[in-house]
C-alpha positions as CSV (number, residue, x, y, z in Angstrom):
1,X,0.9,115.1,287.4
2,X,-2.8,114.3,287.0
3,X,-4.9,117.3,286.3
4,X,-8.7,116.8,287.2
5,X,-11.3,119.3,285.4
6,X,-14.6,119.3,287.5
7,X,-17.1,121.0,285.4
8,X,-20.7,122.1,285.6
9,X,-20.6,123.9,282.4
10,X,-17.2,124.2,280.2
11,X,-16.1,127.8,280.1
12,X,-13.7,129.4,277.4
13,X,-11.5,130.3,280.4
14,X,-11.2,126.8,281.4
15,X,-10.5,125.7,277.7
16,X,-8.0,128.4,277.6
17,X,-6.1,127.1,281.1
18,X,-6.4,123.4,279.6
19,X,-4.7,124.6,276.3
20,X,-2.0,126.2,278.3
21,X,-1.3,123.0,280.8
22,X,-1.3,120.8,277.4
23,X,1.2,123.4,275.5
24,X,3.5,123.5,278.3
25,X,3.3,119.7,278.8
26,X,2.7,119.9,282.7
27,X,0.4,117.1,283.1
28,X,0.6,113.4,282.4
29,X,-3.2,113.2,282.2
30,X,-6.2,115.2,282.1
31,X,-9.4,113.8,283.7
32,X,-12.9,115.4,283.1
33,X,-15.5,114.9,285.6
34,X,-19.0,116.4,285.8
35,X,-19.7,118.3,288.9
36,X,-21.7,121.0,290.4
37,X,-19.1,123.8,290.0
38,X,-16.2,124.6,287.7
39,X,-12.7,123.6,289.4
40,X,-9.3,122.4,288.3
41,X,-7.3,120.3,290.5
42,X,-3.7,119.2,290.0
43,X,-2.2,116.6,292.3
44,X,-5.0,117.0,294.9
45,X,-4.5,120.9,295.0
46,X,-7.0,123.1,293.9
47,X,-5.4,125.5,291.4
48,X,-8.3,127.1,289.8
49,X,-12.0,127.8,290.7
50,X,-14.4,129.7,288.6
51,X,-15.3,132.2,291.3
52,X,-11.6,133.0,292.5
53,X,-10.0,135.2,289.8
54,X,-7.2,136.4,292.1
55,X,-4.8,133.2,291.4
56,X,-2.9,132.5,288.2
57,X,-3.5,128.7,287.5
58,X,-0.4,128.1,285.8
59,X,1.6,129.5,288.7
60,X,-0.5,127.5,291.0
61,X,0.2,124.2,288.9
62,X,4.1,124.9,289.2
63,X,3.5,125.3,293.0
64,X,2.0,121.8,293.1
65,X,4.9,120.4,291.0
66,X,7.4,122.0,293.6
67,X,5.6,120.7,296.4
68,X,5.5,117.0,294.9
69,X,9.2,117.4,294.2
70,X,10.0,118.5,297.8
71,X,7.9,115.4,299.1
72,X,9.9,113.4,297.1
73,X,13.0,114.7,298.0
74,X,12.1,114.2,301.4
75,X,11.7,110.2,300.7
76,X,15.2,109.8,299.5
77,X,17.4,107.8,301.8
78,X,20.0,109.9,303.8
79,X,23.7,109.3,302.6
80,X,25.2,110.5,305.9
């Protein structure tokens, strides 16, 4: 899983989320981009935005992983 960190200024909240992602080894790569707002994206899914406090970023990244696994299962050849 590739995680993109788009930042205007890196906050302590962003650093804590990035530390959690690294500790749990959820990302194969973490890429940082300078942008206009603070956002974290995992496999093209927004998992965190600075203005949205209602979602837990780790739950969102697990959801992104599950969606990716389901897509891979759908690509498997049928055995029937």
